[in-house]
C-alpha positions as CSV (number, residue, x, y, z in Angstrom):
1,M,68.5,40.3,15.2
2,S,65.6,38.0,14.3
3,S,62.6,37.3,16.4
4,V,61.3,33.8,16.9
5,R,57.8,33.0,17.8
6,D,57.0,30.3,20.3
7,N,54.0,28.2,19.1
8,R,52.3,25.8,21.4
9,T,49.5,23.3,20.5
10,I,46.6,23.2,23.0
11,G,44.0,20.5,22.4
12,P,43.5,18.7,19.2
13,A,43.2,21.5,16.7
14,I,44.1,24.9,18.2
15,T,47.6,26.5,18.0
16,T,48.3,29.6,20.0
17,T,51.1,32.1,19.4
18,R,52.7,33.1,22.7
19,G,52.8,36.8,23.1
20,V,49.7,37.4,20.9
21,P,46.8,37.3,23.4
22,G,43.6,35.7,22.1
23,K,45.1,34.7,18.7
24,N,44.0,31.1,18.0
25,V,44.7,29.6,14.6
26,P,43.2,26.2,13.6
27,K,45.6,23.6,12.3
28,K,45.7,23.2,8.6
29,Q,43.5,20.4,7.2
30,A,43.4,19.1,3.6
31,N,40.7,20.7,1.5
32,P,38.5,18.2,-0.4
33,I,39.3,20.0,-3.7
34,D,43.0,19.7,-3.1
35,A,42.6,16.0,-2.3
36,Q,40.6,15.6,-5.6
37,V,43.2,17.4,-7.7
38,G,46.0,15.3,-6.0
39,N,44.1,12.1,-6.6
40,R,43.7,12.9,-10.3
41,V,47.4,13.7,-10.6
42,R,48.1,10.3,-9.0
43,L,45.6,8.5,-11.3
44,R,47.0,10.1,-14.5
45,R,50.6,9.6,-13.4
46,M,49.9,5.9,-12.8
47,L,47.9,5.5,-16.1
48,I,50.9,6.6,-18.1
49,G,53.3,4.5,-16.0
50,M,55.3,7.5,-14.5
51,S,56.9,7.2,-11.1
52,Q,56.6,9.9,-8.4
53,E,60.4,10.2,-8.7
54,R,60.2,11.0,-12.4
55,L,57.4,13.5,-12.0
56,G,59.3,15.1,-9.2
57,E,62.4,15.4,-11.4
58,L,60.4,17.0,-14.3
59,L,59.0,19.5,-11.8
60,G,62.2,20.1,-9.9
61,L,60.7,18.5,-6.7
62,T,61.4,15.5,-4.5
63,F,59.1,12.5,-4.7
64,Q,58.0,13.3,-1.1
65,Q,56.6,16.6,-2.4
66,V,54.8,14.8,-5.2
67,Q,53.4,12.5,-2.5
68,K,52.1,15.4,-0.5
69,Y,50.4,16.9,-3.6
70,E,48.8,13.6,-4.5
71,K,47.4,13.2,-1.0
72,G,46.1,16.7,-1.0
73,V,48.2,17.6,2.1
74,N,49.9,20.4,0.1
75,R,48.1,22.6,-2.4
76,I,49.3,22.7,-6.0
77,G,49.7,26.3,-7.1
78,A,48.3,27.4,-10.5
79,G,51.6,27.6,-12.2
80,R,52.7,24.2,-11.0
81,L,49.3,22.7,-11.9
82,F,49.9,24.1,-15.4
83,E,53.2,22.3,-15.6
84,V,51.8,19.1,-14.2
85,S,49.0,19.1,-16.8
86,R,51.6,19.6,-19.6
87,I,53.9,16.8,-18.3
88,L,51.0,14.4,-17.9
89,G,49.4,15.4,-21.2
90,V,46.0,16.4,-20.0
91,P,44.0,19.7,-19.9
92,I,43.9,21.5,-16.5
93,D,40.1,20.8,-16.2
94,Y,41.0,17.0,-16.0
95,F,42.1,17.5,-12.4
96,Y,38.7,19.0,-11.5
97,E,36.4,16.4,-13.0
98,G,33.7,15.4,-10.5
99,V,34.2,18.5,-8.3
100,N,30.8,20.0,-9.1
101,G,29.0,21.3,-6.0
102,Q,32.0,21.2,-3.6
103,H,32.8,24.4,-1.7
104,A,35.5,25.5,0.7
105,P,34.9,24.4,4.3
106,G,32.4,26.7,6.1
107,V,30.8,27.8,2.8
108,H,27.3,26.3,2.5
109,S,25.3,25.9,-0.6
110,H,21.8,24.7,-1.5
111,N,23.4,21.8,-3.5
112,A,24.5,18.9,-1.4
113,T,28.1,17.9,-1.9
114,Q,28.5,14.4,-3.3
115,A,31.1,12.0,-2.0
116,T,33.3,10.1,-4.4
117,P,31.4,7.1,-5.7
118,P,32.9,3.8,-4.3
119,I,33.6,2.6,-7.9
120,M,35.7,5.7,-8.6
121,E,37.5,5.3,-5.3
122,F,38.4,1.7,-6.2
123,V,39.4,2.4,-9.8
124,S,41.7,5.2,-8.7
125,S,43.3,3.1,-5.9
126,G,46.6,1.3,-6.6
127,E,44.9,-2.1,-6.8
128,G,42.0,-0.9,-8.9
129,L,44.3,0.8,-11.4
130,Q,46.6,-2.3,-11.7
131,L,43.6,-4.6,-12.2
132,S,42.1,-2.3,-14.8
133,L,45.3,-1.9,-16.7
134,A,46.0,-5.6,-16.7
135,F,42.4,-6.4,-17.7
136,M,42.6,-4.0,-20.6
137,R,45.7,-5.9,-22.0
138,I,43.6,-9.0,-22.3
139,K,42.5,-9.0,-25.9
140,D,40.5,-12.3,-26.1
141,P,36.9,-11.6,-25.2
142,R,36.4,-15.2,-24.0
143,V,39.3,-14.8,-21.5
144,R,37.9,-11.5,-20.3
145,K,34.5,-13.2,-19.7
146,R,36.2,-16.0,-17.8
147,M,38.1,-13.5,-15.7
148,I,34.9,-11.6,-14.8
149,D,33.2,-14.9,-13.9
150,L,36.2,-15.8,-11.7
151,V,36.2,-12.5,-9.8
152,K,32.4,-12.7,-9.3
153,S,32.8,-16.3,-8.0
154,L,35.5,-15.2,-5.6
155,A,33.4,-12.3,-4.4
156,E,30.4,-14.6,-3.8
157,D,32.6,-17.0,-1.8
158,G,33.8,-14.2,0.3
159,E,30.3,-13.0,1.1
160,K,29.2,-16.5,2.1
161,E,32.1,-16.8,4.6
162,N,31.1,-13.5,6.3
């Protein structure tokens, strides 16, 4: 005979287990390091033109599981991260670039944690990555210069309208 626990959610972030008095467990939240690792998996996967489905196949996972890893919702274990690094052709420390000074929630340090710079957020976004990859394929320096001028002009027009 198996026992089944009855879990109830009370308020925004506390789950209680019926039958265990005073046992409150906070809901699971994404750790910033897990989000960083997942973001770097996504960035590298997109840079080499691999789909989530293909990465999932190579890892024996569904694309939904790959999505959860990339969003930092699910933590990537050490063995799986080793496999991901092998498949994507990068060393494991690639996934931790820019993590310096970050600690687990509740652990304080004398060094302030730094947020991801806006430029890195943009470059690692879908649009930023597509724009960067397309721009890198333009070989003529004059065309590159004209593209930069066009984007700057469009950005200035957008600022004037606001």
